[in-house]
C-alpha positions as CSV (number, residue, x, y, z in Angstrom):
1,M,0.0,0.0,0.0
2,K,1.2,3.5,-0.8
3,E,0.3,6.9,0.5
4,L,-2.7,8.5,-1.3
5,I,-4.9,11.6,-1.1
6,I,-8.2,11.6,-2.9
7,R,-10.2,14.8,-3.3
8,E,-14.0,14.6,-3.0
9,D,-15.7,15.1,-6.4
10,L,-19.4,15.5,-6.1
11,S,-19.8,15.8,-9.8
12,K,-19.3,12.0,-9.9
13,E,-22.4,11.3,-7.8
14,Y,-24.7,8.7,-9.3
15,L,-28.2,7.3,-8.4
16,T,-28.2,3.7,-7.4
17,E,-31.0,1.2,-8.0
18,E,-31.7,1.2,-4.3
19,G,-32.7,4.8,-4.4
20,C,-29.7,6.7,-2.9
21,Y,-27.1,8.9,-4.5
22,I,-23.4,7.7,-4.2
23,T,-20.1,9.4,-4.5
24,E,-17.2,7.0,-4.3
25,L,-14.6,8.5,-2.1
26,L,-12.3,5.4,-2.0
27,N,-13.1,2.3,-3.9
28,N,-10.0,1.0,-5.7
29,P,-8.8,-2.6,-6.4
30,D,-5.3,-1.4,-5.3
31,Y,-6.9,-0.9,-1.8
32,P,-9.1,-4.0,-1.3
33,E,-9.3,-3.8,2.5
34,A,-12.0,-1.1,2.6
35,S,-14.1,1.3,0.6
36,I,-15.7,4.6,1.6
37,A,-18.7,6.3,-0.2
38,R,-20.7,9.4,0.5
39,A,-24.4,8.4,0.4
40,R,-27.3,10.9,0.0
41,V,-30.9,10.1,0.4
42,K,-33.5,12.7,-0.6
43,P,-36.3,13.7,1.9
44,G,-39.2,11.1,1.9
45,V,-37.2,8.4,0.2
46,V,-36.9,4.9,1.5
47,T,-34.1,2.9,0.0
48,R,-34.8,-0.6,-1.3
49,W,-34.2,-3.6,1.0
50,H,-30.7,-5.0,0.2
51,R,-27.8,-6.9,1.7
52,L,-24.1,-7.3,1.0
53,K,-22.4,-10.7,0.7
54,D,-19.1,-11.1,2.4
55,T,-18.9,-7.4,3.3
56,V,-19.5,-5.6,6.6
57,E,-20.9,-2.1,6.1
58,R,-21.0,0.9,8.5
59,Y,-23.0,4.0,8.1
60,Y,-21.7,7.2,9.8
61,I,-24.5,9.8,9.7
62,L,-23.2,13.3,8.7
63,Q,-26.4,15.2,8.1
64,G,-30.2,14.8,8.4
65,K,-32.4,12.4,10.1
66,G,-33.5,8.9,9.2
67,I,-35.0,5.6,10.3
68,V,-32.6,2.7,9.7
69,Q,-33.8,-1.0,9.5
70,V,-31.0,-3.6,9.9
71,G,-31.5,-7.2,10.5
72,A,-33.4,-8.1,13.6
73,L,-33.1,-4.6,15.2
74,P,-36.3,-2.6,15.5
75,P,-36.5,0.5,13.2
76,T,-34.3,3.0,14.8
77,E,-33.9,6.8,14.3
78,V,-30.4,7.9,13.4
79,N,-29.0,11.4,13.5
80,P,-25.6,13.1,12.9
81,G,-22.8,11.4,14.8
82,D,-24.5,8.0,14.9
83,T,-22.8,4.9,13.5
84,V,-24.7,1.9,12.3
85,V,-22.9,-1.5,12.0
86,I,-24.3,-3.8,9.4
87,P,-22.9,-7.4,9.3
88,A,-22.6,-9.2,6.0
89,M,-25.9,-10.6,4.7
90,S,-28.0,-8.4,7.1
91,P,-31.1,-7.0,5.4
92,Q,-31.0,-3.2,5.5
93,R,-32.7,-0.1,4.3
94,I,-32.9,3.6,5.4
95,N,-35.7,6.1,5.3
96,N,-35.1,9.9,5.2
97,I,-37.6,11.3,7.6
98,G,-36.2,14.8,7.6
99,Q,-36.8,17.9,5.6
100,D,-33.2,17.9,4.2
101,D,-31.0,15.4,2.5
102,L,-29.8,12.5,4.7
103,I,-26.0,12.2,4.1
104,F,-23.8,9.5,5.5
105,L,-20.5,7.7,4.9
106,A,-20.8,4.0,3.9
107,I,-17.6,2.3,4.9
108,C,-17.3,-1.3,3.7
109,T,-14.8,-4.0,4.6
110,P,-13.6,-5.5,2.4
111,R,-14.3,-2.9,-0.3
112,F,-17.7,-2.8,-1.9
113,T,-18.0,-4.3,-5.4
114,K,-21.2,-4.7,-7.5
115,D,-21.1,-8.5,-7.0
116,T,-21.5,-8.2,-3.2
117,Y,-24.8,-6.3,-3.6
118,E,-28.1,-8.3,-3.4
119,D,-31.5,-6.6,-3.9
120,I,-34.0,-8.2,-1.6
121,E,-37.0,-5.8,-2.0
122,G,-40.0,-7.4,-0.6
123,Y,-38.2,-8.4,2.6
124,P,-39.3,-9.5,5.1
125,F,-39.9,-12.9,3.5
């Protein structure tokens, strides 16, 4: 591994199939141990149920207010400064219940790749 500085570039933000906007901050095959993305959910939006195979995800809430649903936990309000730990294969979704964008970091170990993502809309089964 070598030293690296990456500048945030919000012009590269894209909308995912689950309903949130993502800006990849660090997601590089040269650094497979982890990835970091900035996620943004518009007011009133609930993301699709999904889970990640072989990948642990953490949400660190930066701005806004939401209700997160993860695995067997009851729906829980999250606010700036909260961290949500999502084990691999745990069903998850988040609902922006505020008036402003809900923005959080999504930190994955190992790094997120498209083949780890599994849409499970319609959960609970």
